[in-house]
Phi, psi and omega in degrees: 000123185298330183288341182270352180294140179284141182284139185215158168239130181261128173249135179230094182271155163301142190282003172298137189301327180294318181290315180302315182298313188290327178290323176294319174305322174300317174301315177302324179295318178301322182292337178286338175271326182230072183297342180282351177277165170244146183254136174233120184256119176280132181241111174279157175298137181307134181294144172313321186299341179283350181090161184299340180280347184300318183287326175290319176302313181298320183292325181290319183291313178301316181301318184293317180294320178292330176293330179254337180231025188297335179287338183244337182237123175242152181241140181242108181281122178279149177309147181289138177238134178247146173296150174295151177308136175081005183298131180220155181229153176252106184199153175285338178234062186313312188289316182290327177294328182282323169310312178297322175298322178297316179299323171302312182293339185279355183305313177301329178291321174304315182292315179307311183298316177299315180298322181292322179287332182284349176298326183239005180218156178260106186282112179281327185201153170241124176244123185244149172305152172299334181271015180233049191284346183291349177276349182300308179293333170301306183300315179300322178293328181267000182062039169253128177298134186236136181234140172281136169248114180261107182273021177237199189276166175290322176305320178292322176293320175299317177303313186296317183282349177272346191298333177294318174290315177310322189292330179274326184287330180234083185294355180235157183299144183288343169300336184266356177265163173296136181294345177272006172309130174262123184255135179251125175229132175311131174089351190238146174303153169315132177230164176251165188309320180288355176277347186284161179298157176303146171090356181266340189289340183240113180300338182267001175292135174296331175303316177303311182304311183299309179293331180290309178301320179299315181293331177288342182267354183303322189292346180270353179279154175281343180181170177227127180259128180232135177273078174199186184216154189305315188289340181284320184224069189293322184289316179298316172309309186294310183291329175290308184293332175282356183072018175289335176274353183232058186298335182265358179202173181269127179289130175294168185302146178248125174246102187267108190248005187265181009276129182251114180224164180261133182243021179301321179274008178258001190242026187243021180259099175283169180297330179267357170068025176293143177058019174280130179305145183298326179298329177287319178298320177300315181299330179304326184270001181260153183293160184297134174057024182262351189260130167267127185255128179243119178207140195228028169079176188289344180248010185273091185244127184246161174289163174300320180300318184290321171308313180298315181298320180300316175304312186292322179292327173293320179297309182297335182291331181079002189267162171279139179217155168231125191227128177264118181249131174251153184290134169303141186305322188267010174238147174295154188297137183211172184285160184296330179301335185275338186266341186238169185304147174312129176070007182294315183293322174297313181298327187254004189297338183276345179233353181226152176222125177244127186245150185266125163078318186207151170212152183286095195302312181298318174297321179294313182300324184274001180279140189298342182275346185274125183238001180195157187220123169263116189232150175295346187075023169297149188290319178301318181293320179301311186295322179296318180290323179293317182289342182266355183067033186252121177288153191237159164245120188278135178218076186290151188235322187193182182056229179266017184297328179285332171291320181298317178301317177306316183287321182296318186278315186270325193253303182279335177056045177246014186205155167259170176246129169282125188250131187255154170294173180296338182270353174106356189267130171267120188281167179298323184294320181289322182296318181300313185294321186281325176295318178297316184300317182289322194266349185203068168198175178287326176296311180300321176301312182300318181298314184300312182296324181290329180289326177292325173297318183293320177306311180301317181288339175286315174301321176297317181300323186272351180295165183307319183260011181279170186292323182286325180292316179296324178294320175301313179302315184294323179294306187292323181297324181299341186276351176052046180288128183093001180259000000 
């Protein structure tokens, strides 16, 4: 009997671990308003580009969620899908483009999983990752309302939905334009070609085709959920909602429900400090707001040359630092001594700490000793920094991170920019200059004050009468759960 079925929301994230974590947090948020529903998360196999440890990381995360939220959140692992033999792509980001093709091939499995869930549940909505647009027609065929979940900025969304117009305004590849070309996109500060997301510079790139088709499918969605808040990106919010970014179609309703971040790694500090990471114990001994924190996400890997330059810049700055270092891809896993200048760890041990591969980023950013954050500009990291009130130095590496930098530096004004050479190397001189500027200059003071203002705006957005809370209520109410 249909009326006896338990009500459910199905979430379909891209399998990258950052997307998976933010999607589960979104499911938890839905449960705070409607605890009677169940959340079902579809899990595609971790892509090969994430490395051999990705499957173990994903499995560990799923296990931890199941242990704490098992009665409300369940996971449905989709069958493994492989690319056909000899499959190749023409792309500046070939591995990511292959991952997108795997998600396209996974569509029949997605449909089967949704049909299986619907046998025992009344599915009120399907929420899909921006990188999983192939599930949208499935939802339409099964008469299930479908929503895009954008785990990046409103500005990135503005760029994406404007791409249909963009394609007509610029009929040749941006690789063929002068790099100094100024490009105008509604809601976003004037940009140059290299500020655009990866895969957009070449019209013949398979990634360009993917994003172009994705933006054309936006009008078919019932709504778009964005992990941001109005005061963080007011111009982008205004222009997206007003339809200025989508002159050729009607933009679905926009629900800005952020900042939505995970705080699980901030809550494990007992009075006896058992199981507390060494880096947090080290931070306890540092003066207030004195430490610059450097961390570049799960895929933020540098060459040995870049690690050397960074180390020299930090040493010359004379500042306290906490630095997360990952092993270069072209080198076997090795000790930190082999990756950094001779004697660096010994010379800086009284004011610096280097940790290998990982640190509890949320807990570090919320520690009172941290006064600045050098980040790759992943959106989750940006939100963590804003909600902690920590100003940033931007060092974008891939995806839409250059666009995020543009917005942070020019629009939101909560960050300074780390500048690379034409070859992509950030020199020791640049590292030293930027960290000093953030931690000890009038410009840095202004950025710090602006960040604290944005922290307060984020708290207001999440308050019972705030804009993000109102958007969340409006979204969940539209599902008519319990009716």
